[in-house]
Each structure stands twice: as C-alpha cells, then as structure tokens.
Backbone as CSV, one residue per row, in Angstrom:
resi,resn,N_x,N_y,N_z,CA_x,CA_y,CA_z,C_x,C_y,C_z
1,MET,45.789,81.513,-151.059,46.443,81.217,-151.222,47.537,80.413,-150.998
2,MET,46.989,80.469,-148.930,47.902,80.073,-147.457,46.795,78.963,-147.616
3,ILE,45.406,79.135,-147.062,44.572,77.740,-147.848,44.548,76.650,-148.010
4,ALA,45.200,76.695,-149.682,45.618,75.545,-150.399,47.193,75.275,-150.011
5,ALA,47.569,76.009,-149.464,50.018,75.534,-148.962,48.872,75.284,-148.001
6,MET,48.294,75.391,-147.069,47.524,74.112,-145.939,47.640,72.766,-146.415
7,MET,46.304,73.120,-147.249,46.154,71.477,-147.522,47.116,71.135,-148.717
8,VAL,48.348,71.386,-149.165,49.254,70.590,-150.036,50.056,70.245,-148.454
9,MET,49.758,71.017,-147.225,50.725,70.224,-146.362,50.264,69.169,-145.872
10,SER,49.135,69.196,-145.556,48.360,68.261,-144.526,46.661,67.370,-145.720
11,ILE,46.811,66.266,-145.876,46.348,65.458,-146.126,44.578,65.073,-145.713
12,ALA,44.612,64.477,-144.516,43.562,64.239,-143.724,44.037,63.820,-142.154
13,ASN,43.553,64.829,-141.084,43.776,64.663,-139.893,43.732,62.575,-139.235
14,ALA,44.755,62.811,-138.688,45.337,61.188,-138.070,44.285,61.096,-136.956
15,THR,43.475,59.803,-136.928,42.396,59.199,-136.054,43.131,58.995,-135.022
16,ASN,42.349,59.448,-134.303,43.393,60.209,-132.306,42.350,59.633,-131.655
17,ASP,41.544,59.282,-131.358,40.174,58.552,-130.911,40.508,58.661,-129.203
18,GLY,41.575,60.092,-128.800,41.095,60.999,-127.395,42.854,60.722,-126.889
19,ASP,43.317,59.810,-127.345,44.666,59.338,-127.005,45.682,60.569,-127.694
20,ASP,46.773,60.811,-126.710,47.909,61.807,-126.965,48.987,61.645,-128.148
21,LYS,49.411,60.160,-128.195,50.140,59.040,-128.704,49.013,58.557,-130.533
22,VAL,50.024,58.691,-130.936,49.297,58.385,-132.709,49.922,57.255,-133.195
23,GLU,49.338,56.229,-133.155,49.098,55.266,-134.144,49.518,54.312,-135.210
24,ASN,48.594,55.550,-135.923,47.896,55.681,-137.564,49.570,56.200,-137.939
25,THR,50.279,54.616,-138.818,51.533,54.856,-139.684,51.604,55.813,-140.596
26,SER,50.110,56.479,-141.116,49.977,56.772,-142.469,50.275,58.911,-142.253
27,ALA,50.269,58.723,-140.513,49.721,60.054,-140.321,51.356,60.915,-140.143
28,TYR,52.100,59.679,-140.494,53.946,60.388,-140.856,54.396,60.164,-141.776
29,ASP,53.599,60.417,-143.157,54.230,60.197,-144.368,53.417,61.873,-144.604
30,MET,54.887,62.330,-145.423,55.284,63.232,-145.261,55.811,63.829,-146.793
31,SER,54.579,63.418,-147.460,55.320,63.635,-149.033,53.790,64.619,-149.624
32,VAL,54.318,65.681,-149.704,53.932,67.432,-151.334,54.398,66.768,-152.635
33,ASN,53.637,67.971,-153.087,53.350,68.637,-153.402,54.393,69.974,-153.889
34,MET,55.680,69.162,-154.402,56.569,69.641,-153.901,56.508,70.842,-155.057
35,ARG,56.275,71.313,-156.229,55.801,72.104,-157.175,54.342,73.312,-156.501
36,LYS,53.902,72.582,-156.004,52.648,73.912,-155.140,53.497,74.585,-154.030
37,LEU,54.014,73.591,-153.258,54.867,74.312,-152.909,56.508,75.403,-152.537
38,ALA,56.479,74.850,-154.274,57.475,76.123,-154.751,57.042,76.893,-154.515
39,VAL,55.524,76.936,-155.427,54.890,78.010,-155.772,54.580,78.963,-153.991
40,VAL,53.843,78.008,-153.504,53.435,78.921,-152.394,55.010,79.172,-151.134
41,LEU,56.055,79.192,-151.268,57.076,79.602,-150.669,58.193,80.374,-151.433
42,ASP,57.797,80.216,-153.119,58.272,81.254,-153.726,60.059,80.744,-153.786
43,LEU,60.084,79.931,-154.240,61.178,79.012,-153.921,62.181,79.435,-155.884
44,ASN,63.505,80.568,-155.212,64.332,79.908,-156.654,64.845,79.072,-157.296
45,MET,65.506,79.185,-158.301,65.498,77.225,-158.906,66.692,76.514,-157.817
46,ASP,67.632,77.333,-157.094,68.924,76.207,-156.076,67.356,76.101,-155.018
47,GLN,67.389,76.493,-154.460,66.137,76.562,-153.035,65.220,75.334,-153.927
48,MET,64.462,75.241,-154.508,63.497,74.453,-155.103,64.570,72.909,-155.221
49,GLU,65.728,73.103,-155.410,66.485,72.267,-155.269,66.782,71.041,-153.623
50,ALA,67.416,72.354,-153.316,67.865,72.249,-152.057,66.417,72.080,-151.083
51,VAL,65.529,72.614,-150.996,64.275,71.840,-150.442,63.598,70.582,-150.886
52,GLN,64.350,69.560,-151.963,63.609,68.527,-152.444,64.023,67.660,-151.450
53,ASP,65.164,68.367,-151.665,66.684,66.645,-151.090,66.334,67.434,-149.863
54,ILE,66.022,68.062,-148.980,66.061,68.346,-147.599,64.974,67.348,-147.440
55,HIS,63.827,67.609,-148.210,61.563,67.200,-148.028,61.540,65.838,-147.932
56,HIS,63.013,65.353,-149.196,63.220,63.602,-149.001,64.027,62.948,-148.044
57,GLN,64.270,63.796,-147.501,65.629,63.099,-146.349,64.474,62.653,-145.443
58,PHE,63.302,64.408,-144.807,62.832,64.189,-143.878,61.706,63.071,-144.151
59,CYS,61.324,63.183,-145.146,60.256,61.578,-145.237,60.423,60.415,-145.474
60,ASN,61.775,60.176,-145.373,62.399,59.092,-145.320,62.528,58.872,-143.388
61,GLU,63.160,60.015,-142.634,63.388,59.768,-141.944,61.640,59.940,-141.210
62,MET,60.683,60.018,-141.355,59.591,59.831,-140.927,59.050,58.499,-140.929
63,THR,59.274,58.108,-142.184,59.173,57.158,-142.646,59.690,55.247,-141.468
64,MET,61.151,56.157,-141.113,62.025,55.261,-140.387,61.281,55.379,-138.339
65,ALA,60.767,56.935,-138.346,59.643,56.454,-137.298,58.215,55.885,-137.095
66,ALA,58.153,55.856,-138.680,56.826,55.021,-138.477,56.727,53.226,-137.830
67,MET,57.595,53.393,-138.418,57.604,51.781,-137.650,58.356,52.132,-136.555
68,ALA,58.716,52.549,-135.699,59.202,52.402,-134.577,57.921,52.394,-133.164
69,LYS,58.671,52.266,-132.662,57.451,51.481,-131.545,57.310,52.867,-130.332
70,GLY,57.211,53.291,-129.766,56.260,53.400,-128.202,56.788,55.454,-128.788
71,ASP,57.913,55.648,-127.455,58.293,56.390,-127.032,59.941,56.749,-128.517
72,GLU,60.429,55.295,-128.969,60.911,55.587,-129.385,60.391,56.289,-131.004
73,ARG,59.439,55.873,-131.561,58.907,56.672,-132.266,58.547,58.199,-132.453
74,ASP,58.385,58.264,-131.273,58.698,60.009,-131.179,59.708,60.538,-131.326
75,ALA,60.557,60.064,-130.310,61.703,60.449,-130.530,62.522,60.469,-131.813
76,MET,61.780,59.901,-132.653,62.532,59.848,-134.185,62.215,60.270,-134.768
77,ALA,60.675,60.903,-134.525,60.029,61.806,-135.319,59.852,63.061,-134.545
78,GLU,60.556,63.460,-133.203,60.564,64.733,-133.376,62.315,64.955,-133.583
79,LYS,62.810,64.215,-133.401,64.325,64.884,-134.373,64.323,64.357,-136.192
80,ALA,63.521,64.490,-136.160,63.130,63.953,-137.726,62.682,65.835,-138.292
81,ILE,62.276,65.847,-137.504,61.494,67.146,-137.354,62.448,68.953,-137.053
82,LYS,62.882,68.544,-136.227,64.024,69.477,-135.512,65.447,69.245,-136.600
83,LYS,65.888,68.578,-137.543,66.419,68.468,-138.330,66.238,69.127,-139.636
84,ASP,64.925,69.027,-140.215,64.137,69.588,-141.290,64.171,71.030,-140.902
85,VAL,63.603,71.279,-139.862,63.091,73.030,-139.516,64.870,73.566,-139.533
86,ARG,65.621,73.145,-138.827,67.571,73.385,-139.541,67.899,73.732,-140.375
87,TYR,67.593,72.500,-141.141,68.040,72.788,-142.703,67.790,73.557,-143.394
88,MET,65.813,73.487,-143.573,65.233,74.713,-144.345,65.301,75.881,-143.625
89,HIS,66.106,76.348,-142.567,65.697,77.489,-141.686,67.185,77.851,-142.575
90,TYR,68.268,76.885,-142.895,69.709,77.801,-143.751,69.395,78.421,-144.824
91,VAL,68.334,77.518,-145.881,67.761,77.295,-147.306,67.115,78.914,-147.627
92,LEU,66.366,78.955,-147.002,65.265,79.736,-147.231,65.704,81.489,-146.269
93,ASP,64.463,81.950,-146.581,64.647,83.446,-146.487,63.564,83.325,-145.154
94,GLU,63.786,84.584,-144.730,63.479,84.905,-143.176,61.489,84.172,-143.256
95,LYS,60.979,84.996,-144.622,59.973,85.334,-145.063,59.134,83.672,-145.442
96,GLN,60.077,83.774,-145.932,59.965,81.702,-146.628,60.059,81.150,-145.196
97,TYR,60.770,80.905,-144.427,60.868,80.416,-143.240,59.638,80.572,-142.358
98,LYS,59.282,81.834,-142.338,58.592,81.581,-141.282,56.878,80.801,-142.078
99,LYS,56.633,80.707,-143.482,55.373,80.193,-144.031,55.747,78.684,-144.558
100,TYR,57.140,78.529,-144.460,57.234,76.830,-143.922,57.247,76.154,-142.691
101,LEU,56.856,77.171,-141.587,56.822,77.056,-140.254,55.566,76.873,-140.452
102,LEU,54.429,77.340,-140.717,53.388,77.830,-140.478,53.398,76.134,-141.406
103,LEU,53.280,75.657,-142.390,52.865,75.091,-143.119,53.080,73.263,-142.834
104,LEU,54.278,73.976,-142.212,54.909,72.178,-141.711,54.076,71.858,-140.061
105,ASN,53.569,73.152,-138.881,52.761,73.243,-137.872,51.638,72.702,-138.139
106,THR,51.273,73.496,-138.887,50.160,72.560,-138.997,49.428,71.321,-139.630
107,THR,50.406,70.904,-140.318,50.363,69.673,-141.402,50.391,68.678,-139.826
108,LEU,51.650,69.298,-138.846,51.855,68.644,-137.725,50.626,67.825,-136.604
109,HIS,50.088,69.127,-136.665,49.187,69.140,-135.677,47.537,68.362,-136.423
110,ASN,47.499,68.396,-137.555,46.146,68.292,-138.444,46.679,66.655,-138.265
111,ARG,47.794,66.224,-138.006,47.863,64.856,-138.098,47.992,64.506,-137.044
112,GLY,47.832,64.612,-135.804,47.825,64.442,-134.479,49.110,64.148,-133.535
113,LEU,50.694,64.318,-134.715,51.614,64.435,-134.295,52.559,65.483,-133.167
114,ARG,51.973,66.961,-132.603,52.013,67.910,-131.997,50.473,68.304,-131.449
C-alpha cells in the first residue's frame, strides 16, 4: 500500500543532468489523485475537504514558483512546501501526518526539488 501511495504522489523523476537546480517546470506540478491520497491517509470527510483545500493552494503556489526564475523559484517553492506542511500538520493526526511527510518528501526527492 505504501508503494502505491508513493506512486500516487510521484509521477516521474525530474530530469536533472547533474545540476542541483531543477529547470523542468513540470516537476513543480503537485497534482495528485485525492481519492487515493484519502485512502492512504485514512481521512475522514472533514479532513478530506480540508486536505483538498490545502493541496489546491499548494498546487497553485508551486505553479507560481515554477514560473519564477533562479533563486526566486527555489525560495517560492520552499515557502509553499513549509506552508503546506504546517497546514497539513494542523489537519492530520500524528500517524497521518508522518505518512504524508513521507509521501511529500519522496515526491520532492524524486522530482529533484530536494
């Protein structure tokens, strides 16, 4: 189940030609299948609604970061990630939050964003 969850969050590895900077803006697309995420995290209906809202905002902020250049892009992405994590911690219980962090960090790593 955890492997399936990781696949839900990470579509493909970002092309990174050895550089630390990600130039591929598609790596910033954080859209996920919310039903599968809800199953993996075992969300109740209230959590589901809140997680959808938080994730929608996160996707918008990451899209804005993808359009920025250089260090500004990195700063905007980092700010969006921190905000997402903070809000998710408020909505999820500890077990769900730890699982979410694992999924998010795996996705960011696979896309070359961390």
